[in-house]
C-alpha positions in Angstrom: -139.1 94.3 -105.9 -138.1 91.7 -103.3 -139.4 91.7 -99.8 -137.3 91.0 -96.8 -138.5 88.3 -94.5 -139.6 90.8 -92.0 -141.9 92.6 -94.4 -143.8 89.6 -95.8 -145.6 87.4 -93.3 -145.2 83.7 -93.4 -148.1 81.6 -94.6 -148.1 79.7 -91.3 -148.4 83.0 -89.4 -151.4 84.0 -91.4 -153.1 80.6 -90.9 -152.5 80.7 -87.2 -154.0 84.2 -87.0 -157.0 83.0 -89.0 -157.5 80.1 -86.7 -157.2 82.3 -83.6 -159.7 84.7 -85.2 -162.2 81.9 -85.7 -161.7 80.6 -82.2 -162.2 84.0 -80.6 -165.3 84.5 -82.8 -166.6 81.1 -81.7 -165.9 81.8 -78.0 -167.6 85.2 -78.3 -170.7 83.6 -79.8 -170.7 80.9 -77.0 -170.4 83.6 -74.3 -173.2 85.7 -75.8 -175.5 82.7 -76.2 -174.9 80.9 -73.0 -174.2 83.8 -70.6 -175.7 87.0 -71.9 -179.1 85.8 -73.2 -180.1 84.0 -69.9 -178.7 86.9 -67.8 -180.7 89.4 -69.8 -183.8 87.2 -69.4 -183.2 86.9 -65.7 -182.9 90.7 -65.3 -186.0 91.3 -67.3 -187.7 88.7 -65.1 -186.7 90.5 -62.0 -188.2 93.7 -63.4 -191.4 91.9 -64.3 -191.7 90.4 -60.8 -191.5 93.8 -59.3 -194.2 95.2 -61.7 -196.5 92.1 -61.6 -195.9 89.9 -58.6 -197.7 86.6 -58.7 -197.4 82.9 -58.7 -195.2 82.7 -61.8 -191.5 83.1 -61.3 -190.8 85.5 -64.2 -187.0 85.5 -63.5 -186.7 81.7 -63.7 -189.0 81.5 -66.7 -187.2 84.1 -68.7 -183.8 82.8 -67.7 -184.7 79.4 -69.1 -186.2 81.0 -72.2 -183.0 83.1 -72.7 -180.9 79.9 -72.4 -183.1 78.1 -75.0 -183.0 81.1 -77.4 -179.2 81.5 -77.0 -178.6 77.8 -77.6 -180.8 77.8 -80.7 -179.0 80.9 -82.0 -175.6 79.2 -81.4 -176.7 76.0 -83.1 -178.0 77.9 -86.2 -174.8 79.9 -86.3 -172.6 76.8 -86.2 -174.8 75.1 -88.8 -174.5 78.1 -91.1 -170.7 78.2 -90.7 -170.4 74.5 -91.5 -172.4 74.9 -94.7 -170.4 77.9 -95.8 -167.1 75.9 -95.7 -168.4 73.3 -98.2 -167.8 73.9 -102.0 -170.9 74.5 -104.1 -172.1 71.9 -106.7 -171.0 74.0 -109.6 -167.3 74.0 -108.7 
């Protein structure tokens, strides 16, 4: 059975969709790591400052901790993705 050109996607269309999917996944990971983790730390720090006020700025401390954890997570994810693209030694 032959497919018409409208039924069967072009190879270039599939590769473009795959590239866009990887890009959107990457941008989502960057947004989570660089924005959401520090913001969550900051909000938790504000709560801790209300519960236990003191000399330590919990919001600043947890914001920086969230940024560090987010960047480490992003680095590990990128490192894992790079190693997954390489062929194994047995091939």
